[in-house]
Backbone as JSON, one array per atom type, in Angstrom:
{
  "sequence": "MPTPERRYVITFGCPDRTGIVAGIASFLADHGGWIVEAAYHTDRDTGWFFTRQEVLADSLPFGVDELRARFADVAGSLGDGSNMRITDTGSKRRVVILVSKEGHCLYDLLGRVASGELDIDVPAVIANHPDLGDITRAHGIPFHHVDFKSGDKATAFARVRELVDAADPHAVVLARFMQILPPELCVAWSGRALNIHHSFLPSFVGARPYHQAHQRGVKLIGATCHYVTADLDAGPIIEQDVIRVDHGDAIPDLVRKGRDIEKVVLSRGLRWHLEDRVLVHGNRTVVF",
  "N": [[100.58, 111.0, 82.41], [97.87, 112.26, 84.23], [95.57, 110.36, 86.23], [92.18, 110.37, 85.42], [89.36, 111.63, 87.31], [87.07, 109.31, 88.63], [83.84, 108.93, 87.42], [80.24, 108.86, 87.44], [78.03, 108.73, 84.79], [75.04, 110.1, 83.94], [72.43, 109.85, 81.74], [69.37, 111.06, 80.53], [65.98, 111.08, 79.48], [62.7, 112.41, 78.97], [59.13, 113.14, 78.74], [58.6, 116.64, 78.67], [58.18, 118.73, 81.52], [57.43, 120.77, 84.4], [59.67, 120.68, 87.21], [61.44, 118.57, 86.75], [64.29, 118.9, 86.68], [64.67, 119.7, 89.31], [63.83, 117.39, 90.64], [65.78, 115.48, 89.9], [68.15, 116.73, 90.83], [67.59, 116.93, 93.57], [67.43, 114.23, 94.33], [70.12, 113.4, 93.92], [71.48, 115.18, 95.62], [70.43, 114.44, 98.1], [71.79, 112.12, 98.57], [74.35, 112.9, 98.77], [75.59, 113.33, 96.35], [77.95, 114.69, 94.12], [77.71, 116.9, 91.68], [79.47, 117.46, 88.77], [79.32, 118.16, 86.17], [76.73, 119.3, 84.08], [74.02, 119.26, 81.8], [71.28, 120.47, 79.87], [68.33, 120.19, 77.84], [65.44, 121.12, 76.06], [63.31, 119.95, 73.61], [61.24, 121.75, 71.76], [59.61, 121.08, 69.64], [58.96, 118.37, 69.9], [58.35, 118.2, 72.54], [60.04, 117.03, 74.37], [62.3, 116.32, 77.01], [65.77, 116.51, 77.77], [68.71, 115.42, 79.46], [72.09, 115.43, 80.68], [74.27, 114.27, 83.13], [77.17, 114.45, 85.12], [78.58, 112.81, 87.84], [80.66, 112.75, 90.69], [82.08, 109.69, 91.44], [82.98, 108.79, 93.94], [81.59, 110.36, 95.65], [79.16, 109.37, 96.25], [77.35, 107.06, 98.35], [77.1, 104.51, 97.42], [77.49, 101.98, 94.82], [77.61, 101.8, 91.16], [75.63, 100.02, 90.25], [73.66, 100.01, 92.25], [73.04, 102.7, 92.12], [71.82, 102.82, 89.6], [69.53, 101.28, 90.11], [68.23, 102.77, 92.12], [67.91, 105.25, 90.85], [66.24, 104.56, 88.82], [63.71, 104.45, 89.96], [63.3, 107.17, 90.43], [63.35, 108.12, 87.8], [61.1, 106.86, 86.73], [59.12, 108.21, 88.1], [59.12, 110.67, 86.95], [57.88, 110.82, 84.55], [55.88, 109.22, 82.04], [57.2, 106.85, 79.76], [59.81, 107.6, 80.01], [63.38, 107.47, 79.63], [66.54, 106.14, 80.59], [70.07, 106.09, 81.21], [72.96, 104.93, 82.77], [76.36, 105.16, 83.2], [79.73, 104.11, 83.96], [82.7, 105.78, 84.26], [84.95, 104.54, 85.06], [85.06, 102.12, 83.86], [86.58, 100.74, 81.17], [86.12, 101.5, 77.73], [85.2, 99.45, 74.95], [85.98, 99.03, 71.54], [85.21, 97.92, 68.37], [86.54, 97.85, 65.14], [85.59, 98.19, 61.79], [86.83, 97.73, 58.57], [87.96, 98.38, 55.16], [89.79, 98.65, 52.3], [90.86, 101.26, 52.26], [92.85, 103.17, 54.37], [92.94, 105.53, 55.91], [91.18, 106.45, 57.96], [91.38, 104.38, 59.82], [94.16, 104.49, 60.42], [94.25, 106.95, 61.71], [92.59, 106.57, 63.98], [93.97, 104.47, 65.28], [96.35, 105.79, 65.84], [95.48, 107.71, 67.66], [94.67, 106.07, 69.74], [97.1, 104.81, 70.41], [98.57, 107.0, 71.33], [97.26, 107.61, 73.62], [95.31, 109.49, 73.58], [92.8, 108.68, 72.88], [91.27, 106.78, 75.01], [90.77, 103.74, 74.94], [89.92, 100.24, 74.54], [90.75, 98.19, 71.82], [89.59, 95.42, 70.73], [89.48, 94.09, 68.33], [90.09, 94.38, 64.82], [88.27, 94.23, 61.93], [88.16, 93.18, 58.62], [87.23, 93.43, 55.14], [89.1, 93.08, 53.24], [92.57, 92.11, 52.99], [94.47, 94.11, 53.25], [95.06, 95.97, 55.34], [96.12, 94.59, 57.42], [98.82, 94.42, 58.38], [99.46, 96.96, 59.52], [97.58, 97.04, 61.54], [98.26, 94.81, 63.16], [100.78, 95.69, 63.89], [100.18, 97.48, 65.86], [99.53, 95.81, 67.85], [97.02, 94.68, 67.82], [94.42, 92.34, 67.29], [93.75, 91.13, 64.01], [91.26, 90.46, 61.65], [90.47, 88.94, 58.71], [87.73, 88.82, 56.67], [86.27, 87.09, 54.12], [84.64, 88.54, 51.48], [84.53, 88.27, 48.82], [83.65, 85.93, 47.65], [81.01, 86.09, 47.17], [79.03, 85.15, 48.8], [77.49, 86.79, 50.85], [75.9, 86.6, 53.08], [76.99, 84.56, 54.64], [79.48, 85.72, 55.11], [78.79, 88.05, 56.57], [77.68, 86.8, 58.77], [79.93, 85.74, 59.96], [81.32, 88.11, 60.55], [79.54, 89.17, 62.42], [79.77, 87.25, 64.44], [82.44, 87.65, 65.29], [82.34, 90.32, 66.16], [80.34, 90.28, 68.17], [81.54, 88.6, 70.0], [83.39, 90.23, 71.18], [81.83, 92.02, 72.53], [81.35, 94.94, 72.21], [81.31, 98.49, 73.04], [81.05, 100.17, 70.97], [80.73, 99.88, 67.46], [82.61, 100.54, 64.81], [82.32, 101.68, 61.62], [84.72, 102.22, 59.67], [85.1, 103.38, 56.94], [84.17, 100.96, 55.79], [82.75, 100.07, 53.61], [80.72, 98.32, 52.99], [77.3, 97.44, 53.04], [75.48, 97.13, 55.92], [73.45, 94.34, 56.76], [69.88, 94.36, 57.5], [69.32, 92.93, 59.9], [71.68, 93.11, 61.38], [71.84, 95.84, 61.71], [69.76, 96.21, 63.5], [70.6, 94.58, 65.66], [72.91, 95.89, 66.47], [72.02, 98.39, 67.08], [72.25, 101.8, 67.91], [74.87, 101.48, 68.61], [76.47, 101.07, 66.4], [78.49, 102.96, 64.35], [78.96, 105.02, 61.53], [81.17, 106.45, 59.09], [80.48, 108.69, 56.68], [81.41, 109.86, 53.52], [80.39, 112.42, 52.74], [78.48, 115.49, 53.06], [75.85, 114.77, 54.55], [72.31, 115.34, 54.11], [73.18, 115.27, 51.44], [74.37, 113.66, 48.49], [74.09, 110.8, 48.92], [75.0, 107.33, 49.34], [77.1, 105.5, 47.02], [80.34, 106.65, 45.81], [80.45, 109.5, 46.49], [82.2, 111.7, 46.26], [82.66, 111.84, 43.54], [80.07, 112.43, 42.72], [79.82, 114.95, 43.91], [81.77, 116.41, 42.57], [80.77, 116.36, 39.97], [78.49, 117.88, 40.33], [79.54, 120.3, 40.93], [80.04, 121.52, 43.45], [80.96, 123.8, 46.12], [81.66, 123.31, 48.66], [82.68, 120.46, 50.43], [82.03, 117.64, 52.54], [81.9, 115.6, 55.55], [80.19, 113.03, 57.38], [79.39, 111.7, 60.48], [77.42, 109.14, 61.61], [74.78, 107.24, 63.19], [74.19, 103.83, 62.36], [71.53, 102.65, 60.45], [68.84, 100.69, 59.01], [68.05, 102.14, 56.84], [69.78, 103.42, 54.21], [72.56, 105.41, 54.86], [71.07, 107.19, 56.38], [70.76, 107.36, 59.1], [70.58, 108.62, 62.54], [72.31, 111.67, 62.95], [75.52, 112.36, 64.21], [77.85, 113.97, 64.08], [79.23, 116.5, 61.91], [81.25, 118.04, 59.35], [82.9, 120.44, 57.18], [84.85, 121.31, 54.23], [86.33, 123.74, 52.1], [86.21, 123.7, 48.55], [87.19, 124.22, 45.08], [86.69, 125.31, 41.62], [88.95, 124.44, 40.37], [89.7, 122.04, 41.46], [90.22, 118.65, 40.99], [88.75, 115.33, 40.95], [90.54, 113.59, 42.46], [91.66, 115.56, 44.14], [89.46, 116.37, 45.67], [89.0, 113.99, 47.01], [91.39, 113.75, 48.5], [91.32, 116.09, 50.14], [88.9, 115.62, 51.41], [89.4, 113.35, 52.95], [90.82, 114.28, 55.17], [88.82, 115.64, 56.58], [87.04, 113.53, 57.07], [88.46, 111.93, 58.93], [88.67, 113.58, 61.22], [85.97, 114.12, 61.82], [84.98, 111.54, 62.31], [86.51, 110.74, 64.56], [85.72, 112.64, 66.46], [82.93, 112.11, 66.63], [82.96, 109.45, 67.55], [84.25, 109.75, 70.05], [82.37, 111.38, 71.42], [80.19, 109.65, 71.45], [81.2, 107.55, 73.06], [81.55, 108.88, 75.42], [79.02, 109.2, 76.26], [77.59, 111.42, 75.35], [75.76, 111.72, 73.4], [72.42, 111.78, 72.75], [69.75, 110.05, 71.51], [66.76, 110.67, 69.77], [64.13, 109.57, 68.14], [64.89, 110.17, 64.8], [66.77, 112.05, 65.26], [69.42, 113.77, 67.02], [70.61, 114.82, 70.25], [73.45, 116.43, 71.25], [75.49, 116.72, 73.86]],
  "CA": [[99.23, 111.57, 82.29], [97.14, 112.02, 85.47], [94.38, 109.53, 86.14], [90.98, 111.2, 85.58], [88.45, 111.26, 88.39], [86.02, 108.38, 88.24], [82.53, 109.57, 87.45], [79.05, 108.2, 86.91], [77.39, 109.59, 83.8], [73.6, 109.86, 83.86], [71.7, 110.48, 80.64], [67.96, 110.85, 80.84], [65.01, 111.78, 78.66], [61.31, 112.17, 79.32], [58.27, 114.27, 78.34], [58.96, 117.83, 79.43], [57.24, 119.35, 82.45], [58.16, 121.42, 85.48], [60.1, 119.87, 88.34], [62.34, 117.46, 86.4], [65.64, 119.21, 87.15], [64.63, 119.69, 90.77], [63.74, 116.01, 91.1], [67.08, 114.83, 89.74], [69.11, 117.36, 91.73], [67.26, 116.57, 94.95], [67.84, 112.83, 94.53], [71.57, 113.33, 94.05], [71.89, 115.91, 96.82], [70.04, 113.66, 99.28], [72.77, 111.05, 98.77], [75.68, 113.48, 98.77], [76.17, 113.31, 95.01], [78.62, 115.93, 93.72], [77.57, 117.08, 90.25], [80.59, 118.23, 88.23], [78.93, 118.63, 84.83], [75.3, 119.1, 83.84], [73.51, 119.91, 80.59], [69.83, 120.28, 79.72], [67.74, 120.69, 76.6], [64.06, 120.75, 75.76], [62.94, 120.06, 72.2], [59.88, 122.28, 71.77], [58.83, 120.42, 68.6], [58.47, 117.07, 70.37], [58.01, 118.27, 73.95], [60.87, 116.06, 75.09], [63.36, 116.89, 77.84], [67.01, 115.73, 77.78], [69.77, 115.88, 80.36], [73.28, 114.6, 80.92], [74.88, 114.68, 84.38], [78.33, 113.71, 85.6], [78.65, 112.85, 89.29], [81.85, 112.08, 91.22], [81.69, 108.36, 91.92], [83.25, 108.59, 95.37], [80.73, 111.22, 96.47], [77.95, 108.61, 96.57], [77.63, 105.98, 99.31], [76.85, 103.21, 96.81], [78.09, 101.79, 93.51], [76.83, 102.14, 89.98], [74.45, 99.16, 90.12], [72.62, 100.52, 93.15], [72.62, 103.99, 91.58], [70.86, 102.54, 88.54], [68.28, 100.8, 90.7], [67.57, 103.87, 92.84], [67.52, 106.3, 89.92], [65.11, 104.07, 88.02], [62.48, 104.89, 90.63], [63.16, 108.6, 90.16], [63.01, 108.28, 86.38], [59.71, 106.46, 86.53], [58.21, 109.2, 88.69], [59.23, 111.94, 86.23], [57.11, 110.85, 83.32], [55.71, 107.98, 81.3], [58.04, 106.75, 78.57], [61.15, 108.12, 80.25], [64.48, 106.51, 79.44], [67.75, 106.53, 81.33], [71.28, 105.29, 81.07], [74.0, 105.33, 83.71], [77.61, 104.46, 82.92], [80.83, 104.31, 84.9], [83.9, 106.1, 83.51], [86.01, 103.64, 85.49], [85.01, 100.93, 83.01], [87.16, 101.11, 79.87], [85.24, 101.2, 76.61], [85.72, 98.56, 73.91], [85.57, 99.45, 70.22], [85.6, 97.09, 67.23], [86.61, 98.68, 63.94], [85.4, 97.49, 60.53], [87.53, 98.47, 57.52], [88.1, 97.76, 53.85], [91.16, 98.89, 51.82], [91.34, 102.6, 52.57], [93.28, 103.11, 55.76], [93.16, 106.81, 56.59], [90.43, 106.54, 59.22], [91.97, 103.43, 60.75], [95.44, 105.03, 60.89], [93.97, 108.04, 62.64], [92.08, 106.02, 65.24], [95.04, 103.73, 65.94], [97.28, 106.77, 66.37], [94.89, 108.33, 68.86], [94.71, 105.06, 70.8], [98.5, 104.61, 70.81], [99.04, 108.18, 72.06], [96.47, 107.77, 74.83], [94.29, 110.51, 73.39], [91.54, 107.93, 72.89], [91.56, 105.75, 76.01], [89.84, 102.64, 74.7], [90.45, 98.96, 74.1], [90.31, 97.75, 70.5], [89.83, 93.98, 70.75], [89.53, 93.5, 66.99], [89.82, 95.08, 63.57], [87.71, 93.25, 61.01], [88.27, 93.77, 57.29], [86.82, 92.61, 54.0], [90.31, 92.91, 52.44], [93.7, 91.88, 53.91], [95.48, 95.15, 53.07], [95.38, 96.74, 56.55], [96.51, 93.67, 58.48], [100.15, 94.68, 58.96], [99.42, 98.13, 60.39], [96.79, 96.68, 62.72], [99.07, 93.93, 64.03], [101.89, 96.48, 64.43], [99.67, 98.12, 67.07], [99.22, 94.77, 68.82], [95.57, 94.45, 67.81], [94.05, 91.22, 66.41], [93.18, 91.49, 62.71], [90.48, 89.37, 61.08], [90.03, 89.14, 57.33], [86.53, 88.04, 56.31], [86.19, 87.1, 52.66], [83.37, 88.91, 50.87], [84.65, 88.12, 47.37], [82.99, 84.71, 47.18], [79.63, 86.41, 46.81], [78.12, 84.69, 49.85], [77.58, 87.85, 51.86], [75.21, 86.18, 54.3], [77.98, 83.83, 55.44], [80.5, 86.68, 55.52], [78.26, 88.89, 57.65], [77.51, 85.96, 59.95], [81.25, 85.67, 60.58], [81.57, 89.42, 61.13], [78.73, 89.28, 63.64], [80.36, 86.37, 65.46], [83.64, 88.29, 65.81], [81.96, 91.54, 66.89], [79.6, 89.95, 69.39], [82.46, 87.99, 70.96], [84.08, 91.32, 71.87], [80.82, 92.78, 73.26], [81.87, 96.3, 72.23], [80.45, 99.64, 73.27], [80.86, 100.8, 69.67], [81.19, 99.19, 66.25], [82.92, 101.68, 63.95], [82.52, 101.39, 60.2], [85.73, 103.21, 59.27], [85.16, 103.15, 55.5], [83.99, 99.51, 55.61], [82.31, 99.96, 52.21], [79.71, 97.27, 52.85], [76.04, 97.83, 53.66], [75.08, 96.16, 56.94], [72.09, 93.82, 56.61], [68.95, 94.9, 58.5], [69.38, 92.27, 61.2], [72.81, 93.65, 62.13], [71.47, 97.21, 62.11], [68.93, 96.08, 64.69], [71.4, 94.01, 66.75], [73.9, 96.88, 66.92], [71.36, 99.69, 67.1], [72.79, 102.7, 68.91], [76.3, 101.21, 68.84], [77.19, 101.07, 65.13], [78.73, 104.3, 63.82], [79.53, 105.03, 60.19], [81.64, 107.71, 58.55], [80.11, 108.81, 55.27], [82.24, 110.91, 52.95], [79.69, 113.58, 52.19], [77.71, 116.23, 54.04], [74.48, 114.26, 54.4], [71.77, 114.31, 53.2], [73.67, 115.35, 50.07], [75.24, 112.63, 47.92], [73.95, 109.51, 49.62], [75.4, 106.15, 48.58], [78.47, 105.3, 46.55], [81.07, 107.65, 45.03], [79.95, 110.86, 46.75], [83.11, 112.72, 45.74], [82.38, 111.95, 42.11], [78.81, 113.15, 42.61], [80.07, 116.34, 44.29], [82.53, 117.05, 41.48], [79.87, 116.54, 38.84], [77.54, 118.94, 40.68], [80.26, 121.56, 41.03], [79.86, 122.12, 44.76], [82.06, 124.59, 46.64], [81.98, 122.73, 49.96], [82.46, 119.03, 50.62], [82.05, 117.36, 53.97], [81.8, 114.23, 56.04], [79.14, 112.86, 58.37], [79.39, 110.53, 61.36], [76.03, 108.89, 61.99], [74.44, 105.88, 63.59], [73.78, 102.99, 61.24], [70.18, 102.08, 60.45], [68.56, 99.95, 57.79], [67.93, 103.12, 55.76], [71.14, 103.72, 53.82], [73.1, 106.74, 55.12], [69.97, 108.03, 56.87], [70.64, 107.24, 60.54], [70.76, 109.85, 63.32], [73.61, 112.3, 62.72], [76.26, 112.7, 65.42], [78.76, 115.08, 63.83], [79.52, 116.83, 60.52], [82.12, 119.19, 59.11], [83.08, 120.71, 55.76], [86.04, 122.0, 53.77], [86.05, 124.43, 50.84], [86.87, 123.28, 47.31], [86.85, 125.17, 44.02], [86.56, 124.8, 40.26], [90.21, 123.85, 39.93], [89.92, 120.75, 42.12], [89.77, 117.42, 40.33], [88.22, 114.33, 41.89], [91.56, 113.21, 43.46], [91.81, 116.64, 45.12], [88.33, 116.26, 46.59], [89.23, 112.81, 47.86], [92.48, 114.08, 49.43], [90.83, 117.05, 51.13], [87.82, 115.01, 52.17], [89.92, 112.39, 53.93], [91.15, 115.0, 56.41], [87.57, 115.9, 57.29], [86.51, 112.24, 57.52], [89.17, 111.49, 60.13], [88.31, 114.43, 62.36], [84.55, 113.93, 62.14], [84.8, 110.22, 62.91], [87.08, 110.68, 65.91], [84.84, 113.42, 67.33], [81.69, 111.38, 66.84], [83.22, 108.28, 68.4], [84.5, 110.21, 71.42], [81.12, 111.83, 72.02], [79.38, 108.45, 71.72], [81.76, 106.8, 74.18], [81.37, 109.69, 76.63], [77.57, 109.3, 76.49], [77.15, 112.79, 75.08], [74.8, 111.7, 72.29], [71.11, 111.25, 73.1], [68.98, 109.87, 70.28], [65.31, 110.72, 69.9], [63.68, 109.4, 66.77], [66.01, 110.19, 63.89], [67.58, 113.21, 65.57], [70.26, 113.62, 68.2], [71.07, 115.94, 71.08], [74.83, 116.17, 71.59], [75.88, 117.6, 74.95]],
  "C": [[98.44, 111.26, 83.57], [95.9, 111.18, 85.24], [93.13, 110.39, 86.35], [90.12, 110.71, 86.74], [87.38, 110.31, 87.85], [84.65, 109.04, 88.43], [81.44, 108.62, 86.98], [78.35, 109.2, 85.98], [75.93, 109.17, 83.66], [73.05, 110.59, 82.64], [70.24, 110.09, 80.78], [67.1, 111.66, 79.89], [63.6, 111.43, 79.06], [60.45, 113.3, 78.74], [58.52, 115.46, 79.26], [57.81, 118.28, 80.34], [58.07, 120.04, 83.52], [58.58, 120.4, 86.54], [61.09, 118.77, 88.02], [63.74, 117.71, 86.96], [65.69, 119.17, 88.67], [64.59, 118.26, 91.31], [65.06, 115.28, 91.01], [68.09, 115.39, 90.73], [68.85, 116.99, 93.19], [67.68, 115.14, 95.26], [69.34, 112.74, 94.76], [72.04, 114.02, 95.32], [71.57, 115.13, 98.08], [71.05, 112.56, 99.6], [74.21, 111.57, 98.73], [76.36, 113.54, 97.42], [76.71, 114.67, 94.6], [78.58, 116.02, 92.2], [78.7, 117.97, 89.74], [80.34, 118.69, 86.79], [77.46, 118.34, 84.64], [74.89, 119.88, 82.61], [72.04, 119.54, 80.43], [69.37, 120.81, 78.36], [66.29, 120.22, 76.51], [63.81, 120.98, 74.28], [61.48, 120.49, 72.15], [59.0, 121.59, 70.71], [58.21, 119.12, 69.08], [58.03, 117.11, 71.82], [58.83, 117.31, 74.8], [62.03, 116.77, 75.79], [64.56, 115.94, 77.84], [67.96, 116.3, 78.82], [70.91, 114.88, 80.38], [73.96, 115.15, 82.15], [76.1, 113.81, 84.65], [78.45, 113.93, 87.1], [79.93, 112.15, 89.74], [81.44, 110.76, 91.86], [81.88, 108.23, 93.43], [82.44, 109.53, 96.26], [79.44, 110.5, 96.88], [78.28, 107.43, 97.48], [77.37, 104.59, 98.73], [77.44, 103.18, 95.4], [77.12, 102.04, 92.38], [75.57, 101.29, 89.84], [73.32, 99.65, 91.02], [72.14, 101.9, 92.69], [71.59, 103.78, 90.47], [69.5, 102.14, 89.12], [67.53, 101.94, 91.38], [67.09, 104.95, 91.87], [66.38, 105.86, 89.02], [63.79, 104.47, 88.64], [62.22, 106.38, 90.39], [62.71, 108.82, 88.73], [61.55, 107.93, 86.12], [58.72, 107.48, 87.06], [58.17, 110.51, 87.9], [58.5, 111.94, 84.9], [57.02, 109.49, 82.65], [56.61, 108.0, 80.06], [59.43, 107.29, 78.77], [62.18, 107.04, 79.97], [65.72, 107.04, 80.11], [68.88, 105.58, 81.0], [72.3, 105.83, 82.05], [75.24, 104.49, 83.44], [78.69, 104.91, 83.89], [82.1, 104.59, 84.1], [85.09, 105.24, 83.93], [86.06, 102.35, 84.69], [85.47, 101.32, 81.61], [86.26, 100.65, 78.74], [85.96, 100.36, 75.56], [85.12, 98.96, 72.56], [86.1, 98.46, 69.19], [85.52, 97.94, 65.98], [86.48, 97.79, 62.7], [85.99, 98.34, 59.42], [87.49, 97.7, 56.2], [89.55, 97.93, 53.4], [91.71, 100.24, 52.24], [91.63, 102.74, 54.06], [93.31, 104.4, 56.53], [92.41, 106.93, 57.91], [90.99, 105.58, 60.26], [93.29, 103.95, 61.3], [95.21, 106.1, 61.95], [93.51, 107.51, 63.99], [93.17, 105.28, 66.0], [96.07, 104.68, 66.54], [96.77, 107.42, 67.64], [94.88, 107.35, 70.03], [96.14, 104.91, 71.32], [99.02, 105.78, 71.64], [98.32, 108.38, 73.39], [95.4, 108.83, 74.73], [92.9, 109.89, 73.42], [91.76, 106.71, 73.78], [90.54, 104.62, 75.91], [90.62, 101.35, 74.46], [89.89, 98.66, 72.71], [90.58, 96.26, 70.41], [89.92, 93.36, 69.37], [89.37, 94.57, 65.93], [89.41, 94.02, 62.57], [87.65, 93.89, 59.63], [87.74, 92.83, 56.22], [87.92, 92.51, 52.94], [91.48, 92.76, 53.4], [94.68, 93.04, 54.0], [95.95, 95.81, 54.37], [95.8, 95.85, 57.72], [97.81, 94.02, 59.15], [100.11, 95.86, 59.92], [98.63, 97.84, 61.66], [97.6, 95.84, 63.69], [100.27, 94.68, 64.62], [101.48, 97.23, 65.7], [99.24, 97.09, 68.12], [97.75, 94.41, 68.9], [95.25, 93.29, 66.87], [93.34, 91.71, 65.15], [92.49, 90.27, 62.13], [90.05, 89.74, 59.66], [88.85, 88.23, 57.04], [86.32, 88.2, 54.81], [84.78, 87.42, 52.18], [83.38, 88.67, 49.36], [83.89, 86.93, 46.82], [81.56, 84.96, 46.75], [78.62, 85.97, 47.84], [78.18, 85.67, 51.01], [76.9, 87.45, 53.16], [76.18, 85.45, 55.22], [79.05, 84.78, 55.96], [80.0, 87.53, 56.68], [78.0, 88.08, 58.92], [78.84, 85.84, 60.71], [81.61, 87.0, 61.23], [80.79, 89.58, 62.44], [79.31, 88.44, 64.76], [81.57, 87.04, 66.11], [83.3, 89.53, 66.64], [81.31, 91.18, 68.21], [80.49, 89.31, 70.44], [83.2, 89.05, 71.77], [83.13, 92.14, 72.74], [81.2, 94.26, 73.36], [80.82, 97.35, 72.58], [80.19, 100.39, 71.96], [81.43, 99.89, 68.59], [81.37, 100.29, 65.2], [83.16, 101.2, 62.52], [83.42, 102.48, 59.64], [86.05, 103.0, 57.79], [85.14, 101.64, 55.21], [83.51, 99.18, 54.21], [81.43, 98.74, 51.95], [78.45, 97.74, 53.57], [75.63, 96.75, 54.66], [73.67, 95.66, 56.66], [71.19, 94.31, 57.73], [69.07, 94.24, 59.87], [70.56, 92.75, 62.04], [72.55, 95.09, 62.55], [70.64, 97.19, 63.38], [69.78, 95.61, 65.88], [72.38, 95.02, 67.33], [73.32, 98.29, 66.98], [71.89, 100.56, 68.24], [74.24, 102.48, 69.24], [77.11, 101.27, 67.56], [77.26, 102.47, 64.56], [79.39, 104.19, 62.46], [80.09, 106.41, 59.89], [81.3, 107.72, 57.06], [80.82, 110.03, 54.69], [81.44, 111.9, 52.11], [78.94, 114.26, 53.33], [76.25, 115.85, 53.86], [73.46, 115.32, 54.78], [72.21, 114.43, 51.75], [74.52, 114.13, 49.71], [75.27, 111.35, 48.74], [74.49, 108.41, 48.72], [76.84, 106.21, 48.12], [79.0, 106.52, 45.8], [80.58, 109.08, 45.25], [80.89, 111.95, 46.25], [82.92, 112.92, 44.24], [81.07, 112.72, 41.88], [79.01, 114.65, 42.89], [80.8, 117.09, 43.17], [81.63, 117.32, 40.29], [78.9, 117.7, 39.08], [78.22, 120.29, 40.8], [80.12, 122.26, 42.36], [81.11, 122.89, 45.19], [82.46, 124.17, 48.05], [81.76, 121.23, 49.88], [82.59, 118.74, 52.11], [82.03, 115.89, 54.28], [80.79, 114.19, 57.17], [79.37, 111.58, 59.16], [77.96, 110.33, 61.85], [75.86, 107.46, 62.47], [73.9, 105.12, 62.39], [72.36, 102.49, 61.46], [69.99, 101.35, 59.14], [68.35, 100.87, 56.59], [69.32, 103.65, 55.43], [71.49, 105.19, 54.06], [72.05, 107.71, 55.67], [69.79, 107.95, 58.39], [70.89, 108.55, 61.25], [72.18, 110.38, 63.22], [74.25, 112.72, 64.04], [77.12, 113.94, 65.21], [78.98, 115.25, 62.32], [80.53, 117.97, 60.47], [82.35, 119.29, 57.61], [84.45, 121.33, 55.5], [85.74, 122.59, 52.41], [86.86, 123.82, 49.71], [86.51, 124.3, 46.23], [86.9, 124.5, 42.66], [87.83, 124.13, 39.76], [90.5, 122.49, 40.51], [89.36, 119.62, 41.27], [89.29, 116.44, 41.4], [89.29, 113.88, 42.89], [91.8, 114.29, 44.51], [90.68, 116.61, 46.14], [88.52, 115.1, 47.55], [90.29, 113.12, 48.91], [92.01, 115.03, 50.52], [89.76, 116.42, 52.02], [88.29, 114.04, 53.22], [90.28, 113.06, 55.24], [89.89, 115.25, 57.25], [86.98, 114.61, 57.84], [87.15, 111.82, 58.84], [88.74, 112.27, 61.36], [86.87, 114.19, 62.79], [84.32, 112.58, 62.8], [85.34, 110.18, 64.33], [86.25, 111.49, 66.9], [83.57, 112.63, 67.66], [81.87, 110.19, 67.74], [83.45, 108.7, 69.83], [83.2, 110.61, 72.11], [80.2, 110.65, 72.34], [79.9, 107.74, 72.97], [81.64, 107.56, 75.5], [79.89, 109.9, 76.97], [77.07, 110.73, 76.35], [76.07, 112.86, 74.0], [73.51, 111.03, 72.76], [70.27, 111.22, 71.83], [67.49, 109.92, 70.6], [64.73, 110.7, 68.5], [64.88, 109.35, 65.84], [66.89, 111.43, 64.09], [68.41, 112.94, 66.83], [70.39, 114.94, 68.95], [72.47, 115.57, 71.51], [75.28, 117.19, 72.63], [77.41, 117.72, 75.04]]
}
């Protein structure tokens, strides 16, 4: 597999006005920056401007740290309250995965990592049950079982936080973890913790969504990848998809069909997050 070109990814948001695109383009052009991908969006409801730019790293005469420092001056001149992020594709992303007993999302992610489709490091898989330890270790990844059965969830979550923070990941993936993160962890991992919920949110929030869907007699079921916040299943949505069901499907059929959608939606959402394609503004997202 050929080595991809190293790029700097610039994501930026500010109050909309004229001259923003020209200001960014002029800054990059003045330093020889070669833009290979660019996307723009203005949210008319909020008056906020968003952009994502990819620049060839070797086209600039300085490294990513100096680019951040220089672009910060540009960002500040383009509007009060602006925000920016610049990442280097040459730096491999780290992802910690949290799981429970159900392994379909974990199997899918590990397969994508093993095949090179998802070029990431997974320094740890953390579980509240021991069931998925063998498959994790078979992929050469450390597996940590944290006991939640004792009822002392505060101690259990403190251990989970210790393991996650030691890895300093770019993403914390709740791949059917089946535990509600306490508010302090939602804050600590804000913008990095992704959850896969097995319904098309905002429908069927909380536990047993397939049972809720079956009882309601829906004709479509879905899955949602979203950022985790203290409001249960209400964080900014990254990706969603659906599959058709009918009156002949029992709950196990909904679960079976839904698992396929969960895997695809989670892998898409994670990829877009790691590629800095997701810009969050309030409780909404722009996905470039």
